[in-house]
N, C-alpha and C positions, 0 to 999 in steps of 0.2 A: 698821854692817856686821855686827857680831857678833850682833846681835839677829836679823837676817835669816837668817844661817847657822844659828842655833839653831832657828828655825822650819822651815827646810828639813829639818834632821835629824829633827825631831819628825814631820813629814809623811812622810818616807821610812820611819821606823820604824813608823808606823801602817800604811802600805801593806805593809810587809814582814810584819807579823804577820797580815795578812789576805790573803796572796798566793794561797792556795788558793781562796778565794772569788772573787778577781779572775780567776784562771785559769778557773774554772768558768763565770763570766759571759761571758768572752771566747769560750770554746768554744761556749757556747749561742748567742751572737750569730752566730758563724761558721756553725754548723749551720743555723740559720734562714735565713741569707743564701744558703747553698749550695742549700737546698731551693727557695727562691724563684727563684734563677737557673736551676736545672734545669727548672723548670716553664715557662720562657719558650720558646716554639717558635722554632726557627731560621728565618731568613728567607733564602731563596735568590733571587738576582737574575741574570737573563740579559740582557745588553745586545747589541744589534746595530745597525749603522749601514747604511743603504741610501741609495744615490744614485738620485734620481728625476729624470728629464728632464721637468720640469713643463711645458715648452713643448709636448711631444708629447701631454700630457694635455688640453690645451685645443684646441678646434676652431679657434678664431680666434687665430692667433699673431701676425698682422701688426698692428703698432701696439698691443702689449700695454702697458697702463698699470700703474703701481705697485700700484694697488688690485686689479687682476686677478691679479698675482703673489701677493699675500697670499691671495686667494681660492683659488688653486691649492694653496697650502700647507694651507689649511683643508680643501680637498677631499681631499688625501692623508690627513690626520689622521682625517677622518670616514670615509673608505673603510676604513681599517685597523681602526677601532673600531666599525664598524656592527654591529648586532645579528645580521644574517645571517652576517657573517664570524666573529663571536665564537661563534656556534653551530657553525660549521664547525670552529673551533679546539677547542671542547669535544668534538665528535664525533671529531676526529682525534687527540686526546691521551688520556691516562689518565683525564681527567675524564669522558669518555664512558662509561667502564665503570661509574661510580657513578650516572650519569644515564640512566635507562631510559625515562622518559616524556617527552613533548614539553615539559611544564611544568617538569620537572626540568632539561632541557637549557636552557630559557630562563632559569630561575633561576640556573643555573651560569654562563651567558653574562653575565648582569647582575652576578654576583659577580666575574667575571673582568674586567669593565670597570674596576673600581676598582684592579685589580692590574696594569693595562697603562698605560704612559705613552708617548705619541708626542710627541717634542720636535723641533721644527725647529731644527737647529743653524745651518744656512745656508739659502739659498734652495732648494737642491736636495739637501741632505743631512739625513736624518732619523735620529734615534736612537730605537730601540724598546727599552723596558725592561719586562721581564715579571718579576714576583716571585711566589714560591710559598712559602706557610707553612701548609699544611693540616695540622691536628693529627692527622688519621687516617693520615697517611703517614709513612714513615721519612724520614730525612735524604737518603738516596740517591734516593728516589722524588721528593722535593720538588725536589732539584737537577735531576733529569732532566726533571721536569715544567716547570720554568722554562725550560730550554733548548728543550724541545719546543714550548712556547707561542710563543716568539719565532721559532723556525724555521717553524712553521705559519703565522704571520702573514706572514712573508716569502714563503712559497710561495703563499699565497692572493693576495697583492698582485701577484706576478709573473704568476700565471695570469690575473688580471683586467686 
């Protein structure tokens, strides 16, 4: 027991004599870590839930089978994330200001497709999640853009 205590005292004395070097290394690691964390863009998410009467979407509601109910859920998801609707979202939000040509609008719509998730929570309840983390925009602009994307998707779906 005395031998272990003596080794701990020697180790603590060695650290104490090099305390300024240990402090400088710790500060260097902290500064590098803070720099790396500050370079990570913020990701803003907007979530919305919509209730859809899937029976009214189908022409033939009499004798609807379980497979047809699943197809109606897929139909809602495809409608919300179709290229035409995503181009309308791009033109109706701040993304349209950056996209001036039709090719740029199509490219922005395809990029937007990865940032939108439509999840069926129940048979008639859908959750739309839109995220925004564009590096050329400020935090407030990214937050507003995420909200505008989900709102524009809801507006488009209600209109159609």
